[in-house]
C-alpha positions, 0 to 999 in steps of 0.5 A: 502350625497350631499357633497359626491356627489360633491366630486365625481363629482370633481374627475371625472372631474380631471380624464377626464382632465388627460386622454385627447390627442392622440400624440406619446410620441417621436414626428415625425420620422427623414428622412432616409439617401440616399443609406444608409442601412436602420435602422428600426425605433423604433415603437411608443407604442400605447396610453393607452385608458382612463377608469374611475377608479372604486372607483371614479365612481359616485353612484346612488343618493338614493331615499329619504325616510322620517322617519315615524311618530309614532302615539300613542294609550292609554288605559283608566284607567277604561278599563281592561288591558286585553283589550289591548291584544285583538288587533294585535298591529303591526299596522305600525306607531302606538305604545302604550303610558301609558299616555292617555292625550298625546295619539293620540287615546284613547281606552275607554268605550262608555258611551255616546249613540252617541259614535260608539261601536267598541267592547264589553267586557262581564261580567258574573254574577255568583254564587256558582254552588249549588245556587238555583237561576238561573236568575235576572234582570239587574235592580236588579244587578245595584240596589244591586251595588248601595247599595240596599241589598234587590235587590238580594238574596245574602249577597254580590257581589264580583269583582276585583278592575279592574272589579269594575272600569269598571262597575263604568263607567256606574253605578257609584261607588259601595256601600261598603256595598254590593260590596266587592273587591276581588283578582281574585285568591280568587274569587272561595274560597270566593264565595263558603265560603260566598255564595256571588255572583260575577261579572267576565269577560267572559273569567274567567268563570269556571264550579264551578260557575253557570252563572246566566241569566240576563234579561233572557239572557245567557252570550253567547247570542248575546243580553246579557246585561252585554256586556259593549261597547268599543269605540276609541276616536281620541284626535288628529285631525291630525291622519293619517289613521285608528287607531287600536282598541280593540276586545271583550272577546267573539266570538261565533266562539270559542264556542262549546255547548255539550248536554249530556243526560241520558237513552234512550230506545225506548221500551215498553210504550215509543214505544207504545206511539210513535206509537199512537202519532207520532214517534217524539212526545217525542221530541215536547218540548225538541227537539229544545233544544237538536238540538240547541247544536253543539254536541248532545249526546244520550245514546241509550241502545237498538239495532234497529232490522227490525224483532222487534215485535210491542211494548208491554207496559206491557212487562215482560221480559227485552230483548229489541229491537226497530223498525228501524222507531224509529230512526226518534226520534234521528234524530229529536233531532239532534243526533251527537254521540251515546253512546253504553255502554248500558246493552241491546245492545246485546239483539238481537244478533250480527246481530242487533248490526251490523244493528244498527251501520250501521244505525248510520254510514249512518247518519254520527253519531259518536259512542263509548263504543260499536261496531262491536268488542272490538277495535271498541267499545274502539275507541274514538269519536273525534270532533273538533269544533270552536277550541275545541277538544273533545273526548268521551270514555266510557264503561259498568262497570257491565261487564259480559253478559252486555258487550260482545264486544270481538276481534271478537264479537260485543257489549258494551265494559266492563270497563278495568280500566287500559286501560281506564285510559291510554286512557284518559291520552293519549287523554289529552296529544294529546290536547283533552278534554276527556268526559268519560261516564259510564253505571254503576250500577243502584241506586234509590237514589240521593246519589250513593255509594262510590264505584261508586264515586271512578270510576268517580274520577279515570277518573278525576285523569286521565285527564277527564274534564267531567265524566257522568253516563248514566245508572241512572233512578233516578237523582243523585248528582254531584261533582267537583273533580280535575278540573272535573265535575262529574255527577253521573246520569242524569236520563231518557231522553226517557224511560217509568218510570213515576210513576214506580220508585221514581223520575223516571219521573224527570231528567236533560239534561246537557249543557256543554259550551267549549271555547278556548279548555277548559270547561267553564260552565255547565247548568243543564236543569230539565225535568219531564215526562207528560206521558211514552214518553214525557219529558218537561222542568220544570220551576225554581219553579217546579224544586226547590225540585229536585235541593234541593235534588240533591245539598244536596248530591253534593260535591263542590270544 
C-alpha cells in the first residue's frame, strides 16, 4: 500500500511540472507598416487551465485495522456435548476448539468448592411410572452408584455413557455391578422391561417415567440436589474480555404446571359442612397445592343459583344447585379453567347456566365443555404460558338430557366424535397441546370397560397429550397410549361420598408438567376425605394400597 502511495505522489509532481507557464504560443505581435491598410493580427488562443487527471488523484489513506485475535474455548470430555449447545456461540473473537489442552478457557465441572458456578446441569432419578416408590436420599443414590446394591429398592441403575462420565466427576467411577450403561434410545424399553431405575438429563424426561424426589426435592425445585455445577476455567492468563460460558438445561421460565382434578359438586353434605365450618374449609389442606399450579382445572358439575335453597345433607333427589357464595371455595384453590361437561349443569334451567357462566367471566376464568350455546360449549379454552401452548376441550359422553347445549340453548356439550377428533387434530396442527376431558359413564371399579377406553384412545390418536375422565367417583387406572397419558378417572375433589361407595373417599390430583411446549412429566397426588367435604393428602405409606390397586389395572407403554 505504501509503495502505491509513493507512485501516486510522483505522478502528481510530474503533472504539476508539465502544466507550468503562461506565455503565447507564437510570441509577441510585429509592428504595423505606416499608411498601409491594416491587416488584423491573428488571435492568440487562450492557454489551457491545468487540471489533475482523475485517475492520477491521490486516494485517502485507509485506516489501519488490525486482524482480530481469535480466542478458543473447549468442552471438558466429562461434560455432555449438549452443554455446548446452550450458549450463544457468536461471541466476537471466540471459537470452539476440540483440544481442551490448547484452549484459552475450558468449560468443565465445578468439582472444587472455591470454583465459581456459572450454570447447573440437572439430572433426574426416574423409574417406570408404575413404581410404588416416590423418593430417596442423595446418599442412597450415591451409595448405589458406588456398589451398595441394598441402598435403593431396585435391581439396577441405568445411564448413558455420557451421563456416567458426568456423575463420575463427582462420585467416582460407577460400580459395574449396580450401574448399567444404556443407549438413550433404549432407556425406556430397558427400564420398563427390567424395572431398573435411571439417571437422565432433565430435558430427557417424559411422562412414562416417574420423576423421583431426592432429599424431598423435585427436579423442578430450585434446590434440587442433582443439579451439577458448571464452571469456566481460564487457562490462558492473557485472555481478553469475558469468555463465553454455558447455560443450564433447566429454566423455571419455560415450565408450566397444570393441576387436573375430578368431580366437584358443592351440594348436599359437602355444602352443609361448608355452612358449618366455613366456605373454604374443604381447601384447608390442598388449597395451597392447587393454587400453586400455573393453571388449575376444576370440573364443577353444578350451576350456581341465587335462588338455591339451603343445603340438605339427606337430599334424595338428584337435581342440584349451589349457593353463589360457594364460589369462594373455587377462588381459594386458584381456579383458572372450569370444565362444564357435568351431568347436572342444566339442573336449574337456562337462567342458572347464564348466571354461572357470568360468574366465571367476571373472575377471568376460562371455561369449556359447556356454555351459553353449542358453539360456546365447544370453544376450546386456550392458554399460552412460558412458551407452552395448551388447549382444553371436552364433552359429555352420556349425551341426551345430560348434555343439552344446542345452537340456541345453553348447557353441556354432547360428544360428537367426528367433530372432536377434527378439533383435536386442528389444535395440534396449530401448535397447541390438547388436553381432552370427559364427563363419561360412571363405574365403581378400578378398571373401566373397554368401550370407555376406546373413546380415550380415539382422542390420543387424534393428537391429545392428556385425556382425563372427570366423572369418576371411584379412582380408575391409567394408560400410556400413542404418546398420550390416559387417566380414566381421578375420583372426587369436593363431593360427599365418604363411606357411601367403595373408594369414594379416595382420589387423585394430577399435576402435569410442561416444558418447551411438550408434556414432560406427571405426578399423581393421592387424597383421602376426613369428612364429607375435606380431602387431605395421603402419605406414601397410607396411599400404597391405592397405588397397588390402580397400577394393577393400568397399561404401560
